[in-house]
Backbone and ligand atoms as CSV (ligand in chain L), in Angstrom:
chain,resi,resn,atom,element,x,y,z
A,1,UNK,N,N,-187.404,42.630,-60.496
A,1,UNK,CA,C,-187.732,41.928,-59.251
A,1,UNK,C,C,-186.547,42.026,-58.331
A,2,UNK,N,N,-186.768,42.427,-57.138
A,2,UNK,CA,C,-185.740,42.606,-56.128
A,2,UNK,C,C,-185.230,41.249,-55.645
A,3,UNK,N,N,-183.905,41.130,-55.478
A,3,UNK,CA,C,-183.284,39.955,-54.929
A,3,UNK,C,C,-183.637,39.878,-53.425
A,4,UNK,N,N,-184.364,38.848,-53.029
A,4,UNK,CA,C,-184.798,38.762,-51.636
A,4,UNK,C,C,-183.649,38.533,-50.645
A,5,UNK,N,N,-182.449,38.317,-51.152
A,5,UNK,CA,C,-181.266,38.174,-50.245
A,5,UNK,C,C,-180.788,39.499,-49.731
A,6,UNK,N,N,-181.269,40.613,-50.320
A,6,UNK,CA,C,-180.776,41.932,-49.995
A,6,UNK,C,C,-181.898,42.816,-49.481
A,7,UNK,N,N,-181.522,43.804,-48.656
A,7,UNK,CA,C,-182.422,44.855,-48.240
A,7,UNK,C,C,-181.687,46.169,-48.468
A,8,UNK,N,N,-182.472,47.254,-48.567
A,8,UNK,CA,C,-181.881,48.588,-48.757
A,8,UNK,C,C,-182.038,49.324,-47.425
A,9,UNK,N,N,-180.913,49.838,-46.944
A,9,UNK,CA,C,-180.964,50.658,-45.694
A,9,UNK,C,C,-180.302,51.995,-46.039
A,10,UNK,N,N,-180.451,52.902,-45.130
A,10,UNK,CA,C,-179.806,54.212,-45.216
A,10,UNK,C,C,-178.874,54.411,-44.024
A,11,UNK,N,N,-177.607,54.713,-44.346
A,11,UNK,CA,C,-176.596,54.966,-43.316
A,11,UNK,C,C,-176.140,56.388,-43.474
A,12,UNK,N,N,-176.437,57.236,-42.499
A,12,UNK,CA,C,-176.069,58.624,-42.544
A,12,UNK,C,C,-176.504,59.295,-43.859
A,13,UNK,N,N,-177.686,58.924,-44.331
A,13,UNK,CA,C,-178.208,59.495,-45.554
A,13,UNK,C,C,-177.775,58.773,-46.855
A,14,UNK,N,N,-176.866,57.832,-46.717
A,14,UNK,CA,C,-176.403,57.083,-47.913
A,14,UNK,C,C,-177.173,55.786,-48.016
A,15,UNK,N,N,-177.822,55.638,-49.145
A,15,UNK,CA,C,-178.607,54.422,-49.413
A,15,UNK,C,C,-177.667,53.300,-49.900
A,16,UNK,N,N,-177.823,52.086,-49.303
A,16,UNK,CA,C,-177.020,50.977,-49.805
A,16,UNK,C,C,-177.744,49.668,-49.587
A,17,UNK,N,N,-177.408,48.728,-50.467
A,17,UNK,CA,C,-177.967,47.388,-50.335
A,17,UNK,C,C,-177.026,46.535,-49.521
A,18,UNK,N,N,-177.595,45.817,-48.596
A,18,UNK,CA,C,-176.820,44.927,-47.716
A,18,UNK,C,C,-177.532,43.555,-47.683
A,19,UNK,N,N,-176.836,42.570,-47.282
A,19,UNK,CA,C,-177.470,41.236,-47.114
A,19,UNK,C,C,-178.560,41.273,-46.061
A,20,UNK,N,N,-179.620,40.529,-46.332
A,20,UNK,CA,C,-180.740,40.474,-45.386
A,20,UNK,C,C,-180.294,40.016,-44.011
A,21,UNK,N,N,-179.277,39.199,-43.912
A,21,UNK,CA,C,-178.785,38.678,-42.637
A,21,UNK,C,C,-177.659,39.500,-42.053
A,22,UNK,N,N,-177.278,40.561,-42.771
A,22,UNK,CA,C,-176.192,41.398,-42.223
A,22,UNK,C,C,-176.626,42.177,-40.969
A,23,UNK,N,N,-175.683,42.407,-40.059
A,23,UNK,CA,C,-176.033,43.235,-38.916
A,23,UNK,C,C,-175.871,44.706,-39.286
A,24,UNK,N,N,-176.415,45.561,-38.449
A,24,UNK,CA,C,-176.266,47.004,-38.631
A,24,UNK,C,C,-174.784,47.383,-38.611
A,25,UNK,N,N,-173.972,46.723,-37.779
A,25,UNK,CA,C,-172.553,47.053,-37.736
A,25,UNK,C,C,-171.915,46.774,-39.088
A,26,UNK,N,N,-172.343,45.687,-39.766
A,26,UNK,CA,C,-171.799,45.402,-41.114
A,26,UNK,C,C,-172.229,46.508,-42.083
A,27,UNK,N,N,-173.478,46.950,-41.989
A,27,UNK,CA,C,-173.978,47.985,-42.878
A,27,UNK,C,C,-173.140,49.262,-42.703
A,28,UNK,N,N,-172.834,49.627,-41.460
A,28,UNK,CA,C,-172.029,50.793,-41.193
A,28,UNK,C,C,-170.652,50.676,-41.833
A,29,UNK,N,N,-170.064,49.500,-41.672
A,29,UNK,CA,C,-168.725,49.260,-42.271
A,29,UNK,C,C,-168.824,49.316,-43.799
A,30,UNK,N,N,-169.860,48.720,-44.379
A,30,UNK,CA,C,-170.013,48.746,-45.834
A,30,UNK,C,C,-170.247,50.108,-46.383
A,31,UNK,N,N,-170.787,50.984,-45.500
A,31,UNK,CA,C,-170.921,52.394,-45.916
A,31,UNK,C,C,-169.588,53.136,-45.883
A,32,UNK,N,N,-168.543,52.442,-45.451
A,32,UNK,CA,C,-167.213,53.046,-45.448
A,32,UNK,C,C,-166.870,53.796,-44.143
A,33,UNK,N,N,-167.697,53.586,-43.149
A,33,UNK,CA,C,-167.505,54.284,-41.886
A,33,UNK,C,C,-166.752,53.383,-40.911
A,34,UNK,N,N,-165.717,53.897,-40.324
A,34,UNK,CA,C,-164.987,53.149,-39.311
A,34,UNK,C,C,-165.526,53.377,-37.939
A,35,UNK,N,N,-166.237,54.464,-37.759
A,35,UNK,CA,C,-166.706,54.823,-36.395
A,35,UNK,C,C,-168.227,54.749,-36.332
A,36,UNK,N,N,-168.745,54.109,-35.323
A,36,UNK,CA,C,-170.163,54.120,-35.087
A,36,UNK,C,C,-170.548,55.299,-34.219
A,37,UNK,N,N,-169.626,55.718,-33.341
A,37,UNK,CA,C,-169.888,56.801,-32.420
A,37,UNK,C,C,-168.596,57.486,-32.023
A,38,UNK,N,N,-168.714,58.514,-31.227
A,38,UNK,CA,C,-167.544,59.223,-30.663
A,38,UNK,C,C,-167.605,59.051,-29.160
A,39,UNK,N,N,-166.471,58.856,-28.574
A,39,UNK,CA,C,-166.413,58.790,-27.068
A,39,UNK,C,C,-166.618,60.182,-26.523
A,40,UNK,N,N,-166.740,60.333,-25.238
A,40,UNK,CA,C,-166.948,61.645,-24.650
A,40,UNK,C,C,-165.743,62.529,-24.876
A,41,UNK,N,N,-164.571,61.926,-25.126
A,41,UNK,CA,C,-163.367,62.737,-25.444
A,41,UNK,C,C,-163.224,62.933,-26.942
A,42,UNK,N,N,-164.156,62.416,-27.724
A,42,UNK,CA,C,-164.130,62.704,-29.170
A,42,UNK,C,C,-163.414,61.642,-29.986
A,43,UNK,N,N,-162.999,60.529,-29.388
A,43,UNK,CA,C,-162.294,59.505,-30.134
A,43,UNK,C,C,-163.306,58.642,-30.890
A,44,UNK,N,N,-162.924,58.213,-32.092
A,44,UNK,CA,C,-163.762,57.352,-32.903
A,44,UNK,C,C,-163.845,55.972,-32.238
A,45,UNK,N,N,-165.072,55.477,-32.168
A,45,UNK,CA,C,-165.314,54.117,-31.579
A,45,UNK,C,C,-166.068,53.275,-32.557
A,46,UNK,N,N,-165.691,52.021,-32.633
A,46,UNK,CA,C,-166.379,51.087,-33.546
A,46,UNK,C,C,-166.552,49.733,-32.866
A,47,UNK,N,N,-167.216,48.787,-33.546
A,47,UNK,CA,C,-167.486,47.490,-32.952
A,47,UNK,C,C,-166.240,46.845,-32.376
A,48,UNK,N,N,-166.372,46.283,-31.156
A,48,UNK,CA,C,-165.239,45.642,-30.504
A,48,UNK,C,C,-165.544,44.184,-30.207
A,49,UNK,N,N,-166.540,43.925,-29.400
A,49,UNK,CA,C,-166.821,42.539,-28.960
A,49,UNK,C,C,-167.637,41.763,-29.940
A,50,UNK,N,N,-168.545,42.412,-30.659
A,50,UNK,CA,C,-169.400,41.727,-31.605
A,50,UNK,C,C,-170.411,40.790,-30.968
A,51,UNK,N,N,-170.618,40.948,-29.646
A,51,UNK,CA,C,-171.609,40.071,-28.981
A,51,UNK,C,C,-172.524,40.809,-28.049
A,52,UNK,N,N,-172.673,42.125,-28.204
A,52,UNK,CA,C,-173.653,42.845,-27.428
A,52,UNK,C,C,-173.244,43.234,-26.015
A,53,UNK,N,N,-171.960,43.260,-25.739
A,53,UNK,CA,C,-171.521,43.570,-24.401
A,53,UNK,C,C,-170.939,44.988,-24.260
A,54,UNK,N,N,-170.076,45.395,-25.201
A,54,UNK,CA,C,-169.308,46.616,-25.022
A,54,UNK,C,C,-170.075,47.889,-25.417
A,55,UNK,N,N,-170.999,47.794,-26.283
A,55,UNK,CA,C,-171.816,48.936,-26.795
A,55,UNK,C,C,-170.943,49.964,-27.574
A,56,UNK,N,N,-169.767,49.544,-28.014
A,56,UNK,CA,C,-168.963,50.454,-28.870
A,56,UNK,C,C,-169.588,50.584,-30.223
A,57,UNK,N,N,-170.516,49.752,-30.561
A,57,UNK,CA,C,-171.166,49.754,-31.877
A,57,UNK,C,C,-172.472,50.534,-31.855
A,58,UNK,N,N,-172.725,51.293,-30.764
A,58,UNK,CA,C,-174.031,51.965,-30.616
A,58,UNK,C,C,-174.301,52.917,-31.756
A,59,UNK,N,N,-175.501,52.879,-32.300
A,59,UNK,CA,C,-175.983,53.738,-33.338
A,59,UNK,C,C,-177.434,54.079,-33.037
A,60,UNK,N,N,-177.918,55.046,-33.843
A,60,UNK,CA,C,-179.364,55.348,-33.780
A,60,UNK,C,C,-180.037,54.638,-34.943
A,61,UNK,N,N,-181.080,53.865,-34.640
A,61,UNK,CA,C,-181.811,53.121,-35.655
A,61,UNK,C,C,-183.248,53.571,-35.642
A,62,UNK,N,N,-183.701,54.061,-36.760
A,62,UNK,CA,C,-185.080,54.535,-36.918
A,62,UNK,C,C,-185.448,55.508,-35.801
A,63,UNK,N,N,-184.457,56.384,-35.458
A,63,UNK,CA,C,-184.710,57.414,-34.479
A,63,UNK,C,C,-184.487,56.985,-33.030
A,64,UNK,N,N,-184.186,55.744,-32.795
A,64,UNK,CA,C,-183.934,55.238,-31.419
A,64,UNK,C,C,-182.453,55.165,-31.163
A,65,UNK,N,N,-181.932,56.032,-30.334
A,65,UNK,CA,C,-180.495,56.069,-30.089
A,65,UNK,C,C,-180.060,54.894,-29.182
A,66,UNK,N,N,-178.759,54.628,-29.183
A,66,UNK,CA,C,-178.150,53.651,-28.269
A,66,UNK,C,C,-178.449,52.211,-28.616
A,67,UNK,N,N,-178.686,51.903,-29.908
A,67,UNK,CA,C,-178.959,50.561,-30.310
A,67,UNK,C,C,-177.659,49.847,-30.594
A,68,UNK,N,N,-177.596,48.587,-30.186
A,68,UNK,CA,C,-176.412,47.762,-30.410
A,68,UNK,C,C,-176.334,47.257,-31.859
A,69,UNK,N,N,-175.491,47.913,-32.635
A,69,UNK,CA,C,-175.428,47.597,-34.072
A,69,UNK,C,C,-174.991,46.198,-34.379
A,70,UNK,N,N,-174.240,45.570,-33.483
A,70,UNK,CA,C,-173.740,44.236,-33.795
A,70,UNK,C,C,-174.804,43.180,-33.539
A,71,UNK,N,N,-175.876,43.528,-32.853
A,71,UNK,CA,C,-176.903,42.548,-32.475
A,71,UNK,C,C,-178.204,42.665,-33.236
A,72,UNK,N,N,-178.327,43.684,-34.112
A,72,UNK,CA,C,-179.539,43.904,-34.805
A,72,UNK,C,C,-179.334,43.710,-36.319
A,73,UNK,N,N,-180.201,42.880,-36.873
A,73,UNK,CA,C,-180.097,42.628,-38.326
A,73,UNK,C,C,-180.802,43.733,-39.080
A,74,UNK,N,N,-180.275,43.996,-40.281
A,74,UNK,CA,C,-180.805,45.022,-41.134
A,74,UNK,C,C,-182.192,44.600,-41.628
A,75,UNK,N,N,-183.065,45.599,-41.717
A,75,UNK,CA,C,-184.420,45.420,-42.264
A,75,UNK,C,C,-184.588,46.387,-43.451
A,76,UNK,N,N,-185.436,46.028,-44.377
A,76,UNK,CA,C,-185.773,46.907,-45.474
A,76,UNK,C,C,-186.194,48.294,-45.000
A,77,UNK,N,N,-185.575,49.341,-45.513
A,77,UNK,CA,C,-185.954,50.682,-45.168
A,77,UNK,C,C,-185.378,51.236,-43.845
A,78,UNK,N,N,-184.598,50.436,-43.190
A,78,UNK,CA,C,-184.045,50.886,-41.890
A,78,UNK,C,C,-183.215,52.128,-42.082
A,79,UNK,N,N,-183.332,53.086,-41.152
A,79,UNK,CA,C,-182.530,54.295,-41.190
A,79,UNK,C,C,-181.522,54.246,-40.027
A,80,UNK,N,N,-180.262,54.236,-40.364
A,80,UNK,CA,C,-179.138,54.087,-39.399
A,80,UNK,C,C,-178.381,55.383,-39.371
A,81,UNK,N,N,-178.127,55.887,-38.176
A,81,UNK,CA,C,-177.331,57.095,-38.030
A,81,UNK,C,C,-176.211,56.861,-37.022
A,82,UNK,N,N,-175.034,57.206,-37.399
A,82,UNK,CA,C,-173.902,57.132,-36.476
A,82,UNK,C,C,-173.623,58.532,-35.942
A,83,UNK,N,N,-172.876,58.573,-34.850
A,83,UNK,CA,C,-172.468,59.863,-34.341
A,83,UNK,C,C,-170.983,60.011,-34.557
A,84,UNK,N,N,-170.414,59.156,-35.434
A,84,UNK,CA,C,-169.033,59.196,-35.762
A,84,UNK,C,C,-168.689,60.101,-36.900
A,85,UNK,N,N,-169.738,60.792,-37.429
A,85,UNK,CA,C,-169.549,61.657,-38.608
A,85,UNK,C,C,-168.782,60.891,-39.698
A,86,UNK,N,N,-167.701,61.472,-40.212
A,86,UNK,CA,C,-166.990,60.824,-41.324
A,86,UNK,C,C,-166.492,59.482,-40.920
A,87,UNK,N,N,-165.968,59.343,-39.744
A,87,UNK,CA,C,-165.608,58.074,-39.183
A,87,UNK,C,C,-164.539,57.285,-39.866
A,88,UNK,N,N,-163.769,57.903,-40.717
A,88,UNK,CA,C,-162.750,57.134,-41.452
A,88,UNK,C,C,-161.414,57.149,-40.707
A,89,UNK,N,N,-161.381,57.685,-39.532
A,89,UNK,CA,C,-160.114,57.698,-38.791
A,89,UNK,C,C,-159.973,56.536,-37.846
L,1,FES,S1,S,-169.485,45.427,-30.706
L,1,FES,FE1,FE,-169.709,45.211,-28.581
L,1,FES,S2,S,-171.838,45.523,-28.226
L,1,FES,FE2,FE,-171.624,45.584,-30.383
């Protein structure tokens, strides 16, 4: 029986369990990625404000780009893609 406190999402092809109330930004961090996206100059960008203003946390969710990862809660089966590639820098 699955623990209802958790959902399974995919981040850049990596499947992981996260808390049902976790935001997408948390899921990206738990996947070990520091960057949600790259700036136009190629710099790694990650969550900054945490309140839906800066859009530094933008990711693609279920094929829809430009979603604010800090404002969206994870759902079972959600597919999250960052444009930060490895993102560990
Ligand atoms: S961290 Fe600023 S909008 Fe998400």
